[in-house]
C-alpha positions, 0 to 999 in steps of 0.5 A, a space after each residue: 170539590 177543591 182543597 180549599 172547600 174542604 177545609 172550609 167545610 171542615 172548619 165550618 163543621 168544627 164551628 158548629 160543634 163549638 157553637 153548639 157546645 158553648 150554647 149548651 153550657 151558657 143557655 142554662 143561665 137564661 131560663 129561670 127554670 134551669 138556673 135553679 138547678 144549674 147554679 148549685 151544680 156550677 157552685 158545688 163544682 168550683 168549691 169541690 174542684 178547687 178546695 177539695 179535690 186539688 190533691 185527689 177524690 177522697 171517698 167522702 168527697 166522692 160520696 158527697 159528689 155522688 149526691 149531686 147527680 142523685 138530686 138533679 136526677 130527681 129534679 129532672 123527673 119532677 121537671 119532665 113530670 111538670 111539663 107533661 102535666 101542664 101540656 108543655 110536652 107530649 108523652 112520646 119517645 123523647 120523653 121516655 128518653 128523658 125519663 130514661 136519662 134521668 134514671 141513668 143519672 140517678 143510678 150513677 149518683 147512687 152507684 157513686 154513693 154505694 162504691 164510695 161507702 164500700 171504698 172502692 178504688 174506682 170511685 176516685 175516678 167516677 165520683 170525681 166532680 169534674 166528671 159529675 159536673 160536666 155530665 149534669 151541665 151538658 144534659 140539664 138543658 136538654 132535660 128541661 126543653 132548652 135544646 133539642 136533641 141533635 146528632 151535633 149536640 150529642 157529638 159536641 158533648 162528647 168531643 168537648 169533654 176532654 177539652 173541658 177536663 184538660 182546661 180545668 186541669 190547667 187552671 187546677 194546676 195553676 191556681 195556688 193551694 188553698 191555705 187549708 191544704 
C-alpha cells in the first residue's frame, strides 16, 4: 500500500466521520416526529448559552438545565413505546438499548437537579447547557429511528464533541455580552 493510498483512506474515513456527524445534527429537522423535541432543545441551548451562561453556570441555571434531559428522556420513552405499539419496531436488544439510554438520560437530568439543589460544585460542569444539548441532539435521531446505530455514528459523536464545544466557546467569546449582564 502506497503512502498516497494510506492518506486517501485516512481522509476518506475522516470525511465519513464528518458526514455522519453533520447528518446526525441535521436529520432531526427533517422529520415532524423529531422536530417537536429538537427545536426546544436547540432554543433552550441558544438562550441559556448566550444569555445565562456566558459567565459560567449558576446552581439555579444548572437545575433548569437538568429538567431538559429529564423531560427529553420521558419523551424518548414515549416515542419508543409508541413505535412498539404501532409495530414500527419490534422488541429486542436494540429497543432495550434505547430504553436504557432513555433511562440514563433521565437519571442524568435528575442527578443535575439533585446536585444543583445540594449546591455541589461539580454541577457547574455537568449541568452546563452545552453538554446537555450535545448529548440530546446527538442521541435523539437514534432514539426516534432516524439513524441506525453503528460504530462510525457513536465514534463521530465522541470525536466531534470537543470540536462542537470549542466552536461554541469561540462564538461565545466573540459575541458581545448581553445588556442584562
